[in-house]
N, CA, C and O atoms as a Maestro MAE file, in Angstrom:
{
 s_m_m2io_version
 :::
 2.0.0
}

f_m_ct {
 s_m_title
 :::
 protein
 m_atom[276] {
  # First column is atom index #
  i_m_mmod_type
  r_m_x_coord
  r_m_y_coord
  r_m_z_coord
  i_m_residue_number
  s_m_chain_name
  s_m_pdb_residue_name
  s_m_pdb_atom_name
  i_m_atomic_number
  :::
  1 25 55.209 111.320 89.567 1 A "MET " " N  " 7
  2 3 56.271 111.000 90.509 1 A "MET " " CA " 6
  3 2 56.986 109.708 90.098 1 A "MET " " C  " 6
  4 15 58.204 109.610 90.252 1 A "MET " " O  " 8
  5 25 56.260 108.724 89.582 2 A "GLY " " N  " 7
  6 3 56.860 107.457 89.179 2 A "GLY " " CA " 6
  7 2 57.848 107.626 88.038 2 A "GLY " " C  " 6
  8 15 58.880 106.955 88.003 2 A "GLY " " O  " 8
  9 25 57.535 108.526 87.095 3 A "ALA " " N  " 7
  10 3 58.437 108.765 85.966 3 A "ALA " " CA " 6
  11 2 59.741 109.399 86.443 3 A "ALA " " C  " 6
  12 15 60.814 109.096 85.920 3 A "ALA " " O  " 8
  13 25 59.644 110.260 87.415 4 A "ARG " " N  " 7
  14 3 60.860 110.890 87.956 4 A "ARG " " CA " 6
  15 2 61.743 109.871 88.676 4 A "ARG " " C  " 6
  16 15 62.967 109.889 88.540 4 A "ARG " " O  " 8
  17 25 61.110 108.990 89.437 5 A "LEU " " N  " 7
  18 3 61.880 107.957 90.128 5 A "LEU " " CA " 6
  19 2 62.531 107.006 89.128 5 A "LEU " " C  " 6
  20 15 63.677 106.594 89.307 5 A "LEU " " O  " 8
  21 25 61.796 106.664 88.082 6 A "ARG " " N  " 7
  22 3 62.350 105.797 87.047 6 A "ARG " " CA " 6
  23 2 63.532 106.477 86.352 6 A "ARG " " C  " 6
  24 15 64.553 105.841 86.093 6 A "ARG " " O  " 8
  25 25 63.391 107.764 86.051 7 A "ALA " " N  " 7
  26 3 64.483 108.507 85.407 7 A "ALA " " CA " 6
  27 2 65.690 108.605 86.337 7 A "ALA " " C  " 6
  28 15 66.833 108.506 85.890 7 A "ALA " " O  " 8
  29 25 65.433 108.800 87.630 8 A "PHE " " N  " 7
  30 3 66.516 108.874 88.603 8 A "PHE " " CA " 6
  31 2 67.261 107.541 88.675 8 A "PHE " " C  " 6
  32 15 68.492 107.509 88.689 8 A "PHE " " O  " 8
  33 25 66.507 106.446 88.721 9 A "GLY " " N  " 7
  34 3 67.125 105.127 88.747 9 A "GLY " " CA " 6
  35 2 67.882 104.824 87.462 9 A "GLY " " C  " 6
  36 15 68.956 104.224 87.500 9 A "GLY " " O  " 8
  37 25 67.324 105.238 86.317 10 A "ALA " " N  " 7
  38 3 67.998 105.015 85.033 10 A "ALA " " CA " 6
  39 2 69.301 105.797 84.970 10 A "ALA " " C  " 6
  40 15 70.297 105.303 84.441 10 A "ALA " " O  " 8
  41 25 69.303 107.019 85.507 11 A "PHE " " N  " 7
  42 3 70.533 107.812 85.530 11 A "PHE " " CA " 6
  43 2 71.614 107.102 86.331 11 A "PHE " " C  " 6
  44 15 72.746 106.976 85.862 11 A "PHE " " O  " 8
  45 25 71.283 106.636 87.534 12 A "TRP " " N  " 7
  46 3 72.286 105.996 88.379 12 A "TRP " " CA " 6
  47 2 72.745 104.671 87.804 12 A "TRP " " C  " 6
  48 15 73.917 104.315 87.926 12 A "TRP " " O  " 8
  49 25 71.837 103.936 87.179 13 A "TYR " " N  " 7
  50 3 72.240 102.697 86.527 13 A "TYR " " CA " 6
  51 2 73.240 102.989 85.413 13 A "TYR " " C  " 6
  52 15 74.270 102.322 85.311 13 A "TYR " " O  " 8
  53 25 72.942 103.972 84.587 14 A "ASP " " N  " 7
  54 3 73.847 104.328 83.487 14 A "ASP " " CA " 6
  55 2 75.163 104.897 84.005 14 A "ASP " " C  " 6
  56 15 76.219 104.653 83.422 14 A "ASP " " O  " 8
  57 25 75.104 105.657 85.100 15 A "PHE " " N  " 7
  58 3 76.308 106.262 85.662 15 A "PHE " " CA " 6
  59 2 77.220 105.208 86.274 15 A "PHE " " C  " 6
  60 15 78.433 105.257 86.069 15 A "PHE " " O  " 8
  61 25 76.667 104.261 87.017 16 A "VAL " " N  " 7
  62 3 77.479 103.265 87.705 16 A "VAL " " CA " 6
  63 2 77.853 102.118 86.777 16 A "VAL " " C  " 6
  64 15 79.023 101.744 86.696 16 A "VAL " " O  " 8
  65 25 76.887 101.566 86.085 17 A "ILE " " N  " 7
  66 3 77.135 100.411 85.223 17 A "ILE " " CA " 6
  67 2 77.741 100.847 83.906 17 A "ILE " " C  " 6
  68 15 78.747 100.286 83.472 17 A "ILE " " O  " 8
  69 25 77.151 101.830 83.268 18 A "GLY " " N  " 7
  70 3 77.670 102.355 82.009 18 A "GLY " " CA " 6
  71 2 77.641 101.314 80.914 18 A "GLY " " C  " 6
  72 15 76.657 100.587 80.773 18 A "GLY " " O  " 8
  73 25 78.697 101.233 80.143 19 A "ASP " " N  " 7
  74 3 78.763 100.319 79.011 19 A "ASP " " CA " 6
  75 2 79.287 98.944 79.379 19 A "ASP " " C  " 6
  76 15 79.047 97.983 78.648 19 A "ASP " " O  " 8
  77 25 79.990 98.827 80.480 20 A "ASP " " N  " 7
  78 3 80.658 97.571 80.812 20 A "ASP " " CA " 6
  79 2 80.322 97.165 82.247 20 A "ASP " " C  " 6
  80 15 80.924 97.662 83.199 20 A "ASP " " O  " 8
  81 25 79.368 96.268 82.390 21 A "TRP " " N  " 7
  82 3 78.948 95.863 83.722 21 A "TRP " " CA " 6
  83 2 80.031 95.058 84.434 21 A "TRP " " C  " 6
  84 15 80.092 95.063 85.664 21 A "TRP " " O  " 8
  85 25 80.883 94.370 83.683 22 A "LEU " " N  " 7
  86 3 81.968 93.614 84.316 22 A "LEU " " CA " 6
  87 2 82.972 94.546 84.997 22 A "LEU " " C  " 6
  88 15 83.509 94.225 86.057 22 A "LEU " " O  " 8
  89 25 83.212 95.683 84.387 23 A "LEU " " N  " 7
  90 3 84.117 96.664 84.980 23 A "LEU " " CA " 6
  91 2 83.525 97.209 86.280 23 A "LEU " " C  " 6
  92 15 84.243 97.390 87.263 23 A "LEU " " O  " 8
  93 25 82.225 97.467 86.285 24 A "ALA " " N  " 7
  94 3 81.565 97.949 87.504 24 A "ALA " " CA " 6
  95 2 81.650 96.907 88.612 24 A "ALA " " C  " 6
  96 15 81.890 97.252 89.769 24 A "ALA " " O  " 8
  97 25 81.456 95.644 88.272 25 A "VAL " " N  " 7
  98 3 81.551 94.571 89.271 25 A "VAL " " CA " 6
  99 2 82.976 94.476 89.803 25 A "VAL " " C  " 6
  100 15 83.176 94.272 91.000 25 A "VAL " " O  " 8
  101 25 83.964 94.621 88.931 26 A "ALA " " N  " 7
  102 3 85.364 94.550 89.366 26 A "ALA " " CA " 6
  103 2 85.713 95.706 90.295 26 A "ALA " " C  " 6
  104 15 86.460 95.518 91.256 26 A "ALA " " O  " 8
  105 25 85.194 96.879 90.029 27 A "VAL " " N  " 7
  106 3 85.463 98.028 90.898 27 A "VAL " " CA " 6
  107 2 84.827 97.810 92.273 27 A "VAL " " C  " 6
  108 15 85.450 98.101 93.294 27 A "VAL " " O  " 8
  109 25 83.604 97.305 92.306 28 A "VAL " " N  " 7
  110 3 82.956 97.020 93.588 28 A "VAL " " CA " 6
  111 2 83.738 95.942 94.342 28 A "VAL " " C  " 6
  112 15 83.912 96.041 95.557 28 A "VAL " " O  " 8
  113 25 84.208 94.918 93.634 29 A "ALA " " N  " 7
  114 3 85.018 93.887 94.268 29 A "ALA " " CA " 6
  115 2 86.334 94.471 94.796 29 A "ALA " " C  " 6
  116 15 86.796 94.083 95.869 29 A "ALA " " O  " 8
  117 25 86.935 95.398 94.049 30 A "GLY " " N  " 7
  118 3 88.156 96.043 94.506 30 A "GLY " " CA " 6
  119 2 87.939 96.888 95.749 30 A "GLY " " C  " 6
  120 15 88.773 96.899 96.655 30 A "GLY " " O  " 8
  121 25 86.818 97.597 95.791 31 A "LEU " " N  " 7
  122 3 86.495 98.377 96.986 31 A "LEU " " CA " 6
  123 2 86.251 97.465 98.184 31 A "LEU " " C  " 6
  124 15 86.689 97.765 99.295 31 A "LEU " " O  " 8
  125 25 85.554 96.353 97.958 32 A "ALA " " N  " 7
  126 3 85.326 95.398 99.042 32 A "ALA " " CA " 6
  127 2 86.655 94.785 99.506 32 A "ALA " " C  " 6
  128 15 86.873 94.601 100.703 32 A "ALA " " O  " 8
  129 25 87.531 94.474 98.559 33 A "GLY " " N  " 7
  130 3 88.838 93.928 98.917 33 A "GLY " " CA " 6
  131 2 89.671 94.915 99.705 33 A "GLY " " C  " 6
  132 15 90.356 94.538 100.657 33 A "GLY " " O  " 8
  133 25 89.617 96.171 99.318 34 A "THR " " N  " 7
  134 3 90.338 97.208 100.054 34 A "THR " " CA " 6
  135 2 89.815 97.316 101.474 34 A "THR " " C  " 6
  136 15 90.588 97.434 102.425 34 A "THR " " O  " 8
  137 25 88.497 97.275 101.611 35 A "TYR " " N  " 7
  138 3 87.883 97.325 102.938 35 A "TYR " " CA " 6
  139 2 88.344 96.143 103.795 35 A "TYR " " C  " 6
  140 15 88.744 96.315 104.946 35 A "TYR " " O  " 8
  141 25 88.281 94.956 103.221 36 A "LEU " " N  " 7
  142 3 88.660 93.762 103.984 36 A "LEU " " CA " 6
  143 2 90.134 93.769 104.365 36 A "LEU " " C  " 6
  144 15 90.494 93.417 105.489 36 A "LEU " " O  " 8
  145 25 90.984 94.173 103.424 37 A "LEU " " N  " 7
  146 3 92.422 94.242 103.741 37 A "LEU " " CA " 6
  147 2 92.710 95.256 104.838 37 A "LEU " " C  " 6
  148 15 93.508 94.992 105.737 37 A "LEU " " O  " 8
  149 25 92.064 96.417 104.766 38 A "SER " " N  " 7
  150 3 92.334 97.454 105.766 38 A "SER " " CA " 6
  151 2 91.848 97.036 107.148 38 A "SER " " C  " 6
  152 15 92.475 97.380 108.151 38 A "SER " " O  " 8
  153 25 90.754 96.307 107.215 39 A "HIS " " N  " 7
  154 3 90.273 95.837 108.516 39 A "HIS " " CA " 6
  155 2 91.063 94.640 109.036 39 A "HIS " " C  " 6
  156 15 90.967 94.299 110.215 39 A "HIS " " O  " 8
  157 25 91.834 94.007 108.174 40 A "ALA " " N  " 7
  158 3 92.711 92.924 108.610 40 A "ALA " " CA " 6
  159 2 94.074 93.456 109.052 40 A "ALA " " C  " 6
  160 15 94.934 92.690 109.486 40 A "ALA " " O  " 8
  161 25 94.263 94.754 108.942 41 A "GLY " " N  " 7
  162 3 95.518 95.347 109.365 41 A "GLY " " CA " 6
  163 2 96.577 95.393 108.288 41 A "GLY " " C  " 6
  164 15 97.731 95.719 108.566 41 A "GLY " " O  " 8
  165 25 96.203 95.071 107.058 42 A "VAL " " N  " 7
  166 3 97.137 95.078 105.930 42 A "VAL " " CA " 6
  167 2 97.017 96.426 105.224 42 A "VAL " " C  " 6
  168 15 95.900 96.875 104.965 42 A "VAL " " O  " 8
  169 25 98.131 97.083 104.907 43 A "PRO " " N  " 7
  170 3 98.025 98.319 104.130 43 A "PRO " " CA " 6
  171 2 97.369 98.029 102.777 43 A "PRO " " C  " 6
  172 15 97.845 97.192 102.011 43 A "PRO " " O  " 8
  173 25 96.276 98.729 102.497 44 A "ALA " " N  " 7
  174 3 95.477 98.409 101.311 44 A "ALA " " CA " 6
  175 2 95.497 99.511 100.270 44 A "ALA " " C  " 6
  176 15 94.708 99.462 99.326 44 A "ALA " " O  " 8
  177 25 96.354 100.488 100.401 45 A "TRP " " N  " 7
  178 3 96.356 101.628 99.476 45 A "TRP " " CA " 6
  179 2 96.698 101.202 98.055 45 A "TRP " " C  " 6
  180 15 96.304 101.881 97.107 45 A "TRP " " O  " 8
  181 25 97.410 100.111 97.882 46 A "TRP " " N  " 7
  182 3 97.934 99.671 96.590 46 A "TRP " " CA " 6
  183 2 96.907 98.907 95.760 46 A "TRP " " C  " 6
  184 15 97.093 98.757 94.553 46 A "TRP " " O  " 8
  185 25 95.833 98.422 96.372 47 A "LEU " " N  " 7
  186 3 94.921 97.527 95.666 47 A "LEU " " CA " 6
  187 2 94.162 98.224 94.538 47 A "LEU " " C  " 6
  188 15 94.121 97.699 93.425 47 A "LEU " " O  " 8
  189 25 93.566 99.376 94.787 48 A "LEU " " N  " 7
  190 3 92.802 100.050 93.735 48 A "LEU " " CA " 6
  191 2 93.679 100.547 92.586 48 A "LEU " " C  " 6
  192 15 93.278 100.393 91.432 48 A "LEU " " O  " 8
  193 25 94.855 101.136 92.834 49 A "PRO " " N  " 7
  194 3 95.704 101.478 91.689 49 A "PRO " " CA " 6
  195 2 96.117 100.259 90.867 49 A "PRO " " C  " 6
  196 15 96.169 100.329 89.639 49 A "PRO " " O  " 8
  197 25 96.409 99.148 91.533 50 A "ALA " " N  " 7
  198 3 96.760 97.932 90.800 50 A "ALA " " CA " 6
  199 2 95.569 97.424 90.000 50 A "ALA " " C  " 6
  200 15 95.733 96.921 88.889 50 A "ALA " " O  " 8
  201 25 94.397 97.551 90.549 51 A "LEU " " N  " 7
  202 3 93.182 97.147 89.846 51 A "LEU " " CA " 6
  203 2 92.962 98.006 88.603 51 A "LEU " " C  " 6
  204 15 92.574 97.490 87.555 51 A "LEU " " O  " 8
  205 25 93.201 99.287 88.709 52 A "VAL " " N  " 7
  206 3 93.060 100.180 87.553 52 A "VAL " " CA " 6
  207 2 94.069 99.812 86.473 52 A "VAL " " C  " 6
  208 15 93.732 99.784 85.289 52 A "VAL " " O  " 8
  209 25 95.301 99.530 86.875 53 A "VAL " " N  " 7
  210 3 96.334 99.146 85.905 53 A "VAL " " CA " 6
  211 2 95.944 97.859 85.185 53 A "VAL " " C  " 6
  212 15 96.241 97.704 84.001 53 A "VAL " " O  " 8
  213 25 95.292 96.946 85.873 54 A "ALA " " N  " 7
  214 3 94.883 95.687 85.251 54 A "ALA " " CA " 6
  215 2 93.596 95.837 84.444 54 A "ALA " " C  " 6
  216 15 93.464 95.236 83.378 54 A "ALA " " O  " 8
  217 25 92.651 96.628 84.938 55 A "LEU " " N  " 7
  218 3 91.331 96.708 84.306 55 A "LEU " " CA " 6
  219 2 91.284 97.630 83.088 55 A "LEU " " C  " 6
  220 15 90.523 97.375 82.155 55 A "LEU " " O  " 8
  221 25 92.067 98.674 83.083 56 A "LEU " " N  " 7
  222 3 92.003 99.611 81.959 56 A "LEU " " CA " 6
  223 2 92.370 98.947 80.638 56 A "LEU " " C  " 6
  224 15 91.601 99.068 79.684 56 A "LEU " " O  " 8
  225 25 93.500 98.251 80.527 57 A "PRO " " N  " 7
  226 3 93.779 97.581 79.250 57 A "PRO " " CA " 6
  227 2 92.746 96.511 78.905 57 A "PRO " " C  " 6
  228 15 92.391 96.347 77.737 57 A "PRO " " O  " 8
  229 25 92.264 95.786 79.907 58 A "ALA " " N  " 7
  230 3 91.257 94.761 79.647 58 A "ALA " " CA " 6
  231 2 89.966 95.381 79.128 58 A "ALA " " C  " 6
  232 15 89.346 94.849 78.208 58 A "ALA " " O  " 8
  233 25 89.568 96.486 79.706 59 A "SER " " N  " 7
  234 3 88.354 97.164 79.271 59 A "SER " " CA " 6
  235 2 88.507 97.728 77.860 59 A "SER " " C  " 6
  236 15 87.586 97.635 77.048 59 A "SER " " O  " 8
  237 25 89.658 98.306 77.573 60 A "LEU " " N  " 7
  238 3 89.900 98.837 76.226 60 A "LEU " " CA " 6
  239 2 89.942 97.716 75.195 60 A "LEU " " C  " 6
  240 15 89.438 97.879 74.084 60 A "LEU " " O  " 8
  241 25 90.534 96.589 75.550 61 A "TRP " " N  " 7
  242 3 90.584 95.447 74.635 61 A "TRP " " CA " 6
  243 2 89.181 94.939 74.334 61 A "TRP " " C  " 6
  244 15 88.845 94.667 73.181 61 A "TRP " " O  " 8
  245 25 88.362 94.811 75.375 62 A "ARG " " N  " 7
  246 3 86.980 94.360 75.155 62 A "ARG " " CA " 6
  247 2 86.193 95.347 74.310 62 A "ARG " " C  " 6
  248 15 85.417 94.935 73.448 62 A "ARG " " O  " 8
  249 25 86.378 96.651 74.541 63 A "ALA " " N  " 7
  250 3 85.637 97.652 73.783 63 A "ALA " " CA " 6
  251 2 86.049 97.660 72.316 63 A "ALA " " C  " 6
  252 15 85.195 97.786 71.438 63 A "ALA " " O  " 8
  253 25 87.329 97.530 72.041 64 A "THR " " N  " 7
  254 3 87.766 97.529 70.630 64 A "THR " " CA " 6
  255 2 87.373 96.234 69.939 64 A "THR " " C  " 6
  256 15 87.110 96.232 68.736 64 A "THR " " O  " 8
  257 25 87.329 95.142 70.675 65 A "ARG " " N  " 7
  258 3 86.909 93.871 70.112 65 A "ARG " " CA " 6
  259 2 85.421 93.893 69.733 65 A "ARG " " C  " 6
  260 15 85.019 93.305 68.729 65 A "ARG " " O  " 8
  261 25 84.621 94.573 70.542 66 A "ARG " " N  " 7
  262 3 83.193 94.698 70.256 66 A "ARG " " CA " 6
  263 2 82.945 95.508 68.994 66 A "ARG " " C  " 6
  264 15 82.035 95.194 68.227 66 A "ARG " " O  " 8
  265 25 83.736 96.539 68.772 67 A "ARG " " N  " 7
  266 3 83.545 97.401 67.605 67 A "ARG " " CA " 6
  267 2 83.988 96.725 66.307 67 A "ARG " " C  " 6
  268 15 83.405 96.956 65.248 67 A "ARG " " O  " 8
  269 25 85.023 95.891 66.400 68 A "GLU " " N  " 7
  270 3 85.547 95.218 65.215 68 A "GLU " " CA " 6
  271 2 84.597 94.128 64.721 68 A "GLU " " C  " 6
  272 15 84.406 93.965 63.516 68 A "GLU " " O  " 8
  273 25 84.010 93.392 65.644 69 A "GLY " " N  " 7
  274 3 83.213 92.232 65.274 69 A "GLY " " CA " 6
  275 2 81.804 92.473 65.351 69 A "GLY " " C  " 6
  276 15 81.007 91.579 65.066 69 A "GLY " " O  " 8
  :::
 }
 m_bond[275] {
  # First column is bond index #
  i_m_from
  i_m_to
  i_m_order
  :::
  1 1 2 1
  2 2 3 1
  3 3 4 2
  4 3 5 1
  5 5 6 1
  6 6 7 1
  7 7 8 2
  8 7 9 1
  9 9 10 1
  10 10 11 1
  11 11 12 2
  12 11 13 1
  13 13 14 1
  14 14 15 1
  15 15 16 2
  16 15 17 1
  17 17 18 1
  18 18 19 1
  19 19 20 2
  20 19 21 1
  21 21 22 1
  22 22 23 1
  23 23 24 2
  24 23 25 1
  25 25 26 1
  26 26 27 1
  27 27 28 2
  28 27 29 1
  29 29 30 1
  30 30 31 1
  31 31 32 2
  32 31 33 1
  33 33 34 1
  34 34 35 1
  35 35 36 2
  36 35 37 1
  37 37 38 1
  38 38 39 1
  39 39 40 2
  40 39 41 1
  41 41 42 1
  42 42 43 1
  43 43 44 2
  44 43 45 1
  45 45 46 1
  46 46 47 1
  47 47 48 2
  48 47 49 1
  49 49 50 1
  50 50 51 1
  51 51 52 2
  52 51 53 1
  53 53 54 1
  54 54 55 1
  55 55 56 2
  56 55 57 1
  57 57 58 1
  58 58 59 1
  59 59 60 2
  60 59 61 1
  61 61 62 1
  62 62 63 1
  63 63 64 2
  64 63 65 1
  65 65 66 1
  66 66 67 1
  67 67 68 2
  68 67 69 1
  69 69 70 1
  70 70 71 1
  71 71 72 2
  72 71 73 1
  73 73 74 1
  74 74 75 1
  75 75 76 2
  76 75 77 1
  77 77 78 1
  78 78 79 1
  79 79 80 2
  80 79 81 1
  81 81 82 1
  82 82 83 1
  83 83 84 2
  84 83 85 1
  85 85 86 1
  86 86 87 1
  87 87 88 2
  88 87 89 1
  89 89 90 1
  90 90 91 1
  91 91 92 2
  92 91 93 1
  93 93 94 1
  94 94 95 1
  95 95 96 2
  96 95 97 1
  97 97 98 1
  98 98 99 1
  99 99 100 2
  100 99 101 1
  101 101 102 1
  102 102 103 1
  103 103 104 2
  104 103 105 1
  105 105 106 1
  106 106 107 1
  107 107 108 2
  108 107 109 1
  109 109 110 1
  110 110 111 1
  111 111 112 2
  112 111 113 1
  113 113 114 1
  114 114 115 1
  115 115 116 2
  116 115 117 1
  117 117 118 1
  118 118 119 1
  119 119 120 2
  120 119 121 1
  121 121 122 1
  122 122 123 1
  123 123 124 2
  124 123 125 1
  125 125 126 1
  126 126 127 1
  127 127 128 2
  128 127 129 1
  129 129 130 1
  130 130 131 1
  131 131 132 2
  132 131 133 1
  133 133 134 1
  134 134 135 1
  135 135 136 2
  136 135 137 1
  137 137 138 1
  138 138 139 1
  139 139 140 2
  140 139 141 1
  141 141 142 1
  142 142 143 1
  143 143 144 2
  144 143 145 1
  145 145 146 1
  146 146 147 1
  147 147 148 2
  148 147 149 1
  149 149 150 1
  150 150 151 1
  151 151 152 2
  152 151 153 1
  153 153 154 1
  154 154 155 1
  155 155 156 2
  156 155 157 1
  157 157 158 1
  158 158 159 1
  159 159 160 2
  160 159 161 1
  161 161 162 1
  162 162 163 1
  163 163 164 2
  164 163 165 1
  165 165 166 1
  166 166 167 1
  167 167 168 2
  168 167 169 1
  169 169 170 1
  170 170 171 1
  171 171 172 2
  172 171 173 1
  173 173 174 1
  174 174 175 1
  175 175 176 2
  176 175 177 1
  177 177 178 1
  178 178 179 1
  179 179 180 2
  180 179 181 1
  181 181 182 1
  182 182 183 1
  183 183 184 2
  184 183 185 1
  185 185 186 1
  186 186 187 1
  187 187 188 2
  188 187 189 1
  189 189 190 1
  190 190 191 1
  191 191 192 2
  192 191 193 1
  193 193 194 1
  194 194 195 1
  195 195 196 2
  196 195 197 1
  197 197 198 1
  198 198 199 1
  199 199 200 2
  200 199 201 1
  201 201 202 1
  202 202 203 1
  203 203 204 2
  204 203 205 1
  205 205 206 1
  206 206 207 1
  207 207 208 2
  208 207 209 1
  209 209 210 1
  210 210 211 1
  211 211 212 2
  212 211 213 1
  213 213 214 1
  214 214 215 1
  215 215 216 2
  216 215 217 1
  217 217 218 1
  218 218 219 1
  219 219 220 2
  220 219 221 1
  221 221 222 1
  222 222 223 1
  223 223 224 2
  224 223 225 1
  225 225 226 1
  226 226 227 1
  227 227 228 2
  228 227 229 1
  229 229 230 1
  230 230 231 1
  231 231 232 2
  232 231 233 1
  233 233 234 1
  234 234 235 1
  235 235 236 2
  236 235 237 1
  237 237 238 1
  238 238 239 1
  239 239 240 2
  240 239 241 1
  241 241 242 1
  242 242 243 1
  243 243 244 2
  244 243 245 1
  245 245 246 1
  246 246 247 1
  247 247 248 2
  248 247 249 1
  249 249 250 1
  250 250 251 1
  251 251 252 2
  252 251 253 1
  253 253 254 1
  254 254 255 1
  255 255 256 2
  256 255 257 1
  257 257 258 1
  258 258 259 1
  259 259 260 2
  260 259 261 1
  261 261 262 1
  262 262 263 1
  263 263 264 2
  264 263 265 1
  265 265 266 1
  266 266 267 1
  267 267 268 2
  268 267 269 1
  269 269 270 1
  270 270 271 1
  271 271 272 2
  272 271 273 1
  273 273 274 1
  274 274 275 1
  275 275 276 2
  :::
 }
}
């Protein structure tokens, strides 16, 4: 049973964190920001798309930089 739980946890860690833990942290921060904005009465639909537009090039730049060096 312990091996199955460990495998289950390893799957979710790899699925959520993946190769770039900073990207995962930024997505969680974006979701938290969306939650906070929506509860403050501010339309928050724009935050996650803007986050994707900012994070995708940054993530690709970091990934290509890692492969080169």
